[in-house]
C-alpha positions, 0 to 999 in steps of 0.5 A, a space after each residue: 501501500 502506498 504514502 498518503 500525498 496529500 499529508 496535511 503539516 501544520 504548524 500551529 497548535 490551534 489548528 491542530 487541536 481546530 484539525 482533530 476535533 473536525 475528524 473525531 466529529 466525522 467519527 474518524 479516531 486518531 492515532 498520535 506518534 510523538 517523535 523528534 525527528 531523523 527519523 528512521 525505520 523504527 519510526 515508520 514501524 511505529 506509524 505503520 503500527 499506528 494504522 492498526 487502531 485508528 483510523 487516523 494517523 499524526 507524526 508530531 517532530 518537535 525537538 523537546 528542549 525541555 529534556 535537554 539539560 544545559 551541558 546537551 547540546 540541543 542546538 546539534 540534534 540531528 535534523 532532517 525535516 525535507 527527508 522526514 516528511 519524503 518518508 512520512 509520504 512513501 511509508 504503508 498507509 501513508 499520515 494524515 496530518 503532521 504536526 511541527 510548532 516551532 516552540 511549544 513553551 512560547 509564551 512572548 520570549 525569543 525560543 530556548 536555545 541551549 549546548 554551549 556546555 554550560 551548567 545548571 545554575 547553582 546546585 539547581 538541576 535545570 532543562 535547556 528550557 528554565 535557561 532559557 529564561 521562558 517562564 515555563 514553571 508548570 511540570 508532570 512528574 511520575 515520581 517514581 518510576 523517573 528514578 532510577 537508570 536514565 533518570 539518574 545520569 538525566 535528571 531532567 529528562 523524563 520529566 520533560 519528556 512527560 510535560 511535553 507528551 502531554 502538551 501533545 495530548 492536549 494538544 492533539 486529544 489521540 485516542 490512542 497513542 504509540 511508543 515504540 518500547 526500545 525506550 522502555 522505561 519512557 514508555 512505562 512512566 507514560 502509561 503510568 503518568 496516562 493512567 494517572 491524570 486519566 487521559 482517555 488514551 490507548 497507549 500502545 508500546 511498539 517492537 524494537 526493531 532491528 537492524 540486520 546486524 542485531 543493533 537496534 535501530 535510532 538516531 543515534 547510531 549515525 554518529 558510530 564508526 564501523 569499529 564501534 557498530 561491532 563494537 555496539 553488536 555486544 549489546 544484542 547478544 549480551 542481551 539474549 545470552 541472559 533471556 536463553 540462561 532464565 529460559 533455562 533456568 537462571 534464575 539469579 538477577 546478579 549472575 545474568 548481569 554478570 553474562 552482560 556485563 562481562 558482554 560488552 566489558 570485552 567488546 570495548 563498550 563503557 555501561 552505564 548501567 545493568 539493572 533488571 527490572 520487574 515489568 511495570 513496576 522498574 523496580 529492582 529484582 535479585 531473582 525473577 519470579 515473574 515478567 522483568 525487563 534488562 535494560 542497558 546503556 551501554 559507551 560507544 565512541 562517544 555515543 549512549 546508546 540503551 536496548 533492553 530484552 523483556 523475559 
């Protein structure tokens, strides 16, 4: 099935809300696929998943400043909007609308920009958005699930993600939203936020898409050299080995984590974390007694990759 050539590109949030409400008044259901652009096949698989649940699909493309710390280079986040549109027009089933706002934190001041290697003011944990002086001060926190794993190294990240997703939900008003399970902690956080705040939205988790060599698809993969990519394949190998060991009866998490750590370190990767946690609560477990997920973040050169596997 070919894509759709009459793709609507909407930049104004009021126009976006008007369009989705008009579609809903016609009895159409709407799925939202939130992205930050620089799309790859993993993103496109989310659109294919969305088509299974609703009549229409909206893709948002917005690089969210509130999830970047001042020490992180928001200004150099990869972007290829024209290329993204070409991909969306060709995706099977197509996309009905792209929401591409300039600044969703526009309160009459200059748009947030950072990436100069700055640091947080004093001891406060701030984001690029706060450093820019935009005046935004309302945050959505999923307090327990955002702790640990990626939340340790990036303390403003999940607060920024939950806040921008809530804003997108309020603008687009979708029936369904699709998130990739590669970002497992993020997916669980959004599911919990939707439950706790009574959003009438079905959150669908789409399975991880991998390249033919097994590496999980990510916009960050473009930063890997050929040598670093070969080393990064140790992530998927280590996860597969750990899952096979668990299925053979090795349920001690310390032993399973050792398999993962040894594989990645031997390949030359630098581990950020390896955790085995209960799937819903994300609580660390010592022995597998219920469904768990192994979560990994590791550095290969200057590129930080994440991956996971459910058991």
